[in-house]
C-alpha positions in Angstrom: 248.5 7.9 -52.7 249.4 8.9 -56.2 252.3 11.0 -57.2 250.0 13.8 -58.3 248.7 14.3 -54.8 252.2 14.8 -53.2 253.6 18.1 -54.0 257.3 18.3 -54.2 258.8 20.1 -51.2 262.3 21.5 -51.0 262.4 22.5 -47.2 264.7 25.4 -46.4 265.0 25.6 -42.7 265.4 29.3 -43.0 262.0 29.7 -44.6 260.0 26.9 -43.0 258.1 27.3 -39.7 256.8 24.0 -38.3 254.4 24.4 -35.4 252.5 21.2 -36.0 251.6 18.8 -33.1 251.9 21.5 -30.4 248.5 21.2 -29.0 248.0 24.9 -29.8 244.5 26.6 -29.7 245.9 29.9 -31.1 248.6 30.7 -33.5 251.8 32.0 -31.7 253.8 35.0 -32.7 256.6 32.7 -34.0 254.4 31.9 -37.0 254.7 35.4 -38.5 258.0 36.8 -37.2 259.8 36.4 -40.6 258.4 37.9 -43.7 260.6 35.4 -45.6 258.6 32.4 -44.5 257.6 30.3 -47.5 256.2 27.2 -45.7 254.1 27.3 -42.5 252.9 24.0 -40.9 250.2 24.3 -38.2 248.6 20.9 -38.5 247.4 18.7 -35.7 246.5 21.4 -33.3 243.2 22.9 -32.0 243.4 26.2 -33.8 240.0 27.9 -34.3 240.9 31.1 -36.1 243.8 32.6 -38.1 245.2 35.8 -36.8 245.4 38.9 -39.2 249.2 39.0 -38.6 249.6 36.1 -41.0 248.5 38.2 -43.8 252.1 39.7 -43.8 253.5 36.3 -45.1 253.3 37.3 -48.8 255.9 34.9 -49.7 254.1 31.8 -48.4 253.9 28.9 -50.9 252.7 26.0 -48.6 250.2 26.5 -45.8 249.3 23.4 -43.8 246.2 23.9 -41.6 244.9 20.3 -41.6 243.4 18.6 -38.4 242.4 21.8 -36.7 239.0 23.4 -35.6 238.7 26.3 -38.1 235.2 27.5 -38.6 236.2 30.0 -41.4 239.1 31.4 -43.5 239.8 35.2 -43.5 239.2 37.1 -46.8 242.9 38.1 -46.8 243.8 34.5 -47.7 243.3 35.7 -51.4 246.3 38.1 -50.9 248.8 35.2 -50.5 249.4 35.2 -54.3 252.3 32.8 -54.3 250.4 30.0 -52.4 250.7 26.7 -54.3 249.6 24.2 -51.6 246.7 24.7 -49.2 245.8 21.9 -46.9 242.5 22.3 -44.8 241.7 18.6 -44.4 239.6 17.7 -41.4 238.5 21.2 -40.2 235.0 19.9 -39.7 233.5 23.3 -39.0 234.7 24.8 -42.3 231.4 24.8 -44.1 232.2 27.9 -46.4 235.3 29.3 -48.2 236.1 33.0 -48.8 235.3 34.4 -52.2 239.0 35.6 -52.4 240.2 31.9 -52.7 239.4 32.2 -56.3 242.2 34.9 -56.8 244.9 32.4 -55.8 246.3 32.1 -59.4 249.4 29.9 -58.4 247.4 27.4 -56.3 248.2 23.7 -57.3 247.3 21.3 -54.5 244.0 21.8 -52.6 243.1 19.6 -49.7 239.4 20.0 -48.4 238.5 16.5 -47.3 236.2 16.1 -44.3 235.4 19.7 -43.8 231.7 19.8 -43.9 231.3 21.5 -47.2 227.8 21.2 -48.7 228.6 22.5 -52.1 231.6 23.2 -54.5 231.5 27.1 -54.4 232.1 29.2 -57.5 235.5 30.6 -56.2 236.8 27.0 -56.0 235.6 26.4 -59.6 237.6 29.4 -60.7 241.0 27.8 -59.8 242.4 27.2 -63.3 245.8 26.3 -62.1 244.8 23.5 -59.5 246.3 20.1 -60.4 245.0 18.1 -57.4 241.7 18.6 -55.6 240.5 16.5 -52.7 236.8 17.1 -51.7 236.2 13.7 -50.2 234.1 12.9 -47.1 231.9 16.0 -47.3 228.2 16.6 -47.9 228.3 17.8 -51.5 225.3 16.7 -53.4 225.9 18.4 -56.8 228.7 18.6 -59.3 229.2 22.2 -60.7 227.9 22.8 -64.2 231.1 24.5 -65.2 234.6 24.8 -63.9 237.9 26.3 -65.0 239.9 23.1 -63.9 241.8 22.9 -67.2 245.0 21.8 -65.4 243.3 19.4 -63.0 245.1 15.9 -62.9 243.5 14.3 -60.0 239.9 14.8 -58.5 238.8 13.1 -55.4 235.1 13.3 -54.5 234.6 10.1 -52.5 231.9 9.7 -50.0 229.7 12.7 -50.7 226.0 12.7 -51.8 226.4 13.4 -55.6 223.6 11.7 -57.6 224.6 12.7 -61.1 227.5 14.0 -63.1 226.9 16.8 -65.7 228.2 16.7 -69.3 230.7 19.3 -68.3 232.8 16.6 -66.7 234.1 15.9 -70.2 235.9 19.3 -70.2 238.4 18.2 -67.7 240.9 17.2 -70.4 243.9 16.9 -68.3 242.4 14.5 -65.8 244.2 11.4 -65.0 242.5 10.2 -61.9 238.8 10.4 -61.0 237.6 9.0 -57.6 233.8 9.0 -57.1 233.6 6.1 -54.7 230.6 6.1 -52.3 228.4 8.6 -54.1 224.8 7.4 -55.2 225.4 7.9 -58.9 222.9 5.7 -61.0 224.4 6.5 -64.5 227.4 8.0 -66.1 227.3 10.8 -68.8 228.5 10.1 -72.3 231.0 12.9 -72.2 233.0 11.0 -69.7 234.5 9.4 -72.8 236.2 12.6 -73.6 238.6 12.2 -70.7 241.2 10.7 -73.0 244.1 11.2 -70.5 242.2 9.2 -67.7 244.3 6.4 -66.1 242.2 5.7 -63.1 238.4 5.6 -62.8 237.2 4.6 -59.4 233.4 4.1 -58.8 233.3 1.7 -55.9 230.0 1.7 -53.9 228.0 3.7 -56.4 224.5 2.7 -57.8 225.5 1.9 -61.4 223.3 -0.5 -63.3 225.2 -0.2 -66.7 228.1 1.5 -68.3 228.0 3.8 -71.3 229.7 2.6 -74.4 231.7 5.8 -74.4 234.1 4.4 -71.6 235.7 2.4 -74.4 237.1 5.7 -75.7 239.4 5.8 -72.6 242.4 4.5 -74.4 244.9 5.2 -71.5 242.6 3.8 -68.7 244.6 1.2 -66.7 242.4 0.9 -63.5 238.7 0.6 -63.4 237.0 0.0 -60.0 233.3 -1.0 -60.1 233.0 -2.8 -56.9 229.8 -3.0 -55.1 227.5 -1.5 -57.6 224.2 -2.9 -59.2 225.7 -4.1 -62.5 224.0 -7.1 -64.1 226.3 -7.5 -66.9 229.7 -6.4 -68.2 229.8 -5.3 -71.8 232.1 -7.0 -74.2 233.6 -3.7 -75.2 235.5 -3.6 -71.9 238.0 -6.0 -73.8 238.7 -3.1 -76.2 240.4 -1.0 -73.5 244.0 -1.4 -74.6 245.8 -0.1 -71.5 243.5 -1.7 -68.9 245.5 -3.5 -66.3 243.1 -3.9 -63.4 239.3 -4.4 -63.5 237.6 -4.9 -60.2 233.9 -5.9 -60.3 233.6 -7.7 -57.0 230.2 -7.6 -55.1 228.2 -7.3 -58.3 227.2 -10.9 -58.5 229.9 -12.7 -60.5 232.3 -15.2 -59.2 234.3 -15.7 -62.4 235.0 -13.3 -65.3 232.4 -13.5 -68.3 234.0 -15.5 -71.2 233.8 -12.4 -73.5 236.3 -10.7 -71.2 238.8 -13.5 -71.8 241.0 -11.2 -74.1 241.7 -9.0 -71.1 243.0 -12.0 -69.1 245.1 -13.2 -72.0 247.0 -10.0 -72.2 247.6 -9.8 -68.4 244.8 -7.6 -67.1 243.9 -8.6 -63.5 240.1 -9.1 -63.2 238.7 -9.4 -59.6 235.2 -11.0 -59.3 
C-alpha cells in the first residue's frame, strides 16, 4: 500500500475509542460518552446502523466503520465537519451515500471498497480536499464527467465495470497513482497525458488494444502495468518515458522485450514479458 493511502495517526488514548473486533451488532454507549473523542474505531463488527447519539461527536477526525453490515449512513454525518478519515470498506449493503457527505470539507482519506456502489454520486465528486479515494470492488460502470478532486493523489477503481474514461480525467492534476485494473476499458483518452504528476498507472486486466501517444507526456511515470490486455504491439515511444522503472506487459503475447525498447533496459528499467 502506498504512503498516500495511510493517513498519519497520532493516537491520544484520552480521545481515542477503540471498539473494533468486539462482535457488536449495535454501537454501545461507550462510543459517545466523551464529546472530546477524535478517533472512533468500530471495524470488524456486525453493526447495521449508526445511532443518532454519535452526532454529538463534533470533534471526530477519524471514523473507522469498515467490515460491518451498514445499509446506510445518516444525513447527520455531514455535521462532523472535522472528519478527515472515513473508512467504510466492506459494508456490502451500503449502496447509497447521504447527500451531506459532500459537506465534509476537511475529508482527506475515503475508503469505499467493496460496498456495492453502482455509481459515483455527485456528493462524492464535490469533495475537493480528498487526497485518497478507494472505490475498488464495486459495481460502478461510469466515471463521472466532472469532479472537484483537485487535491486527489491516489485513485483506486479496480474491479468495477467502467468501460470508458471521460476527457475530464485529465483535470486531476495532483494525481500520482491511478489504479483501473479489471475494468473493461478498450481505449484511453488523450487527456490522460495531462496527468503530469502521475507516478503509477495500473491497467492490468483491461481490454486495451493500443496506447495513446499522449502517455509519452507522463514524464514522472515510473510504473506502468499493462498485464493481461489485448495489445498487439508496444510503441517505441515508451522508451521516451524518462522516469520509467517498471514496465509489465505479461500475458499480452510477448516472451521477450521488443528490440526498440532496448533503451529502457539499458538504463535499468525492469521489463516483464
